[in-house]
N, C-alpha and C positions, 0 to 999 in steps of 0.2 A: 612620509604621508604630510602633508602642509595642513595647518587647521583648517583651511576652506575645504579641503578635500575630506577631512574627518568629518566635519559638520555635514557635508553633503551625504556621506555614507549614513549618517546618524538619521538625517532625515530621512531617506531613502529606506533604512530599518523600520522607522515609526509608521511610515507609510505601507510596506509590506505587512508588519502585524496589524496595523489598524485595518487593512484591507479583509485579514484572514478572521479577524475578530469581528467586523461588520458582516462578514459571511455567515459564520457560526452563529451571533445572537439575533440579526435581522433577517436574514434571509436574502438571496440573490435579487428578489423583488425591490428590496429598500437598498442596494447599492447604488451609491453614487458618488462623484467625487465631494459633496459637502458631508454626506456620513462617513465616507473612510477620512475624510480630512478630522473631522469631531473627534474620532475614536483616536485617531493618531495624536492630536492636539497639535495640529499646525494649520498651517492657511492652504485652503484648496486648492489655490494656483499653483502651489507644488506640486498636486499631483500631476498636472500637465507639465510641469516645468521638469520634472523627473523621468517621467514615464511616456508624456506624448498623448495618453488617453487613459479612462478608467478600463477600457478593456485589457490594454497593456499592462496596467497595475495589477489587474486582477491575474492574467498569465504568469507574470512574475511572481506574483504572491503564491501562486499554486505550485509553482516550483522550488520557491524558497522554503515554504511549508513542508514540503515533502523530502527535499533534502534535508531539514533540519532533524525530522522526524526519523527518517531511516537511520540518521546518522547515530541517534540514541540507541537503536539496538543492533547494531551492526556486530557488536562484540558477542550479544546473546545469539545472533546469527551462527557466528563462526565456531560457537559451542556446541553445536546440535550435532549429536553422532548418528540418529536414527529419524525414519520418518514418525514415527509416533510422537517422539521428541519434539519434532518440526510443528506439528501439528497442535502439540500443546503450549508450544511459543506462541503460535498464531494466537490460539484462544487468549492467552495472556496478554496478548498486545492488543488486542481486541478489546478486552475490558479496560486496560490503561485509556487506549484510544477515546473510548465511548465515554468514560469518566472525564477525559480532559476535552470533549466537545467536538472531538475530529471527526467523530463517525458522523456527525450532522454536519459538518464541515464538507466530507465528501458528497454527501448528498446534494448539497448545494451546488457544488462544483460541476456532478454530474447534470443536473438541472439545468445550472448556466451555461452549459456546453451546447445546449439546445438552440441556444439564442444569442450567445456570445461567440463569434466564431474563433476567436483566439484561445478560448478556453479549452476547445476539445483537442487540439494538440499539447496544450500545456497540462491540461489531466491526464492525459495518456502519459507524458514524458514522467510525470510523477509517479503513477503507476508502474512505470517501467523500472523505476529504482526499486521498488520492493519485487518486480520479478526477477532482476538480477541477482539479488541476495537469496532469494529461494531458489533459484537455477542452481545457484553455486552448492547451496546446502544439497539439494538432490543429486548433482552429479557426484558428490564426496560421499553421501550415505547409500546411494543406490549402487555405487559401485562394489560394495561389499556383501550384496544379496543377489539372488538367482536373477534379478530382474534388470540389473544393470546395463547390459547389452541391448535389452529389448524395449528400453523406454527413451520416448524422446523427451529428453529433461526440458529443453525451451518450450515445447508446447504443454508438458506437466505444469510448468512453473507458472505459466499463464492460466492454465485450469484451477489450480490451487488459488491462484491470488483473485480471478474472477469470483470464484467460490466464495471466498471472503468477503468481498466487495458486497454479492448478492446477499449474503446473511447478514451484513451490516443494514443494509438498506430494508430488508426483509424485517428485521428485529423492530423498526420503527412501527409495523403494522400487524405483527406477530410475534411478540416475544416469545410466546412458548414454543413456536414452531422453530424460530432461530436457534434456540436452545438446543432443540431436538436435533437440527442439523448439525449443528458444533458436536455434538454429541456422536452422532454417526460417523462424522468425519474422524473422530478420536478412535473410534471402534476399528473402523477400516485401517487406521494406523496400527491398531494393537495386533490385528490380523497379519498385515506385513511383518510385524516384528516376531510374530510367531514363526512364519518362514523363515526370517534371517537365523533364529536359533538352530534351524535344521542342521544335521551332521552333513558331512561333505556327499556322502553318497546320496541322500535325500536331494540335495541341492543340485546335483549334476542331474537327477530325474527330473527334477522342475524344469531345469534350463533345456534338457532334451525335449520336454512335452511343448515348452514354449517355442523352439527352435520348428519343431513339427507343424506346430498350429500356425506358425509365420510363414510356411511355405504353400499353406494351402490357398 
């Protein structure tokens, strides 16, 4: 890599991080080439030189932030062995991401997607990274339960991701209610865990019942 290319990449990274910091600290309404460049410590003309427009920079920053964040938790997801553990991990991630300001960032991205056309697909792509990790866990852990053959893992992964997104946004207006929702999800995981501990005969009975229900 030539020095020029390395310098260019460094500037782009500064702009991506500056865009995320501006969104988190000032909100989508205050985002501009000037505010992003100030947060990045570079000339605002570089926003257009490297990304073409503020909206394209925001879209790139959304993908950059999601990829970086998901990568931090990939090993944690890979170690999950049950649905209840997945929900516990989700809660841990929620607490860590909230403390880091990333829950507020997600709220700003979702709000910005209503008025910045390129943010919608970029935010969806960022959420898809989380969904892929969750789906892999669900396929793995549900295969060991009576539910494995009956569950739409891709759909359930989106439902789980959507639940956490909703709770994260809900927390801003009702922290107690959001905590109760997280508690309820963990209770659901515990119920599934109890079924996982059933003996072979009981598990066959559950499968039989589910198959009969599915034919109706």
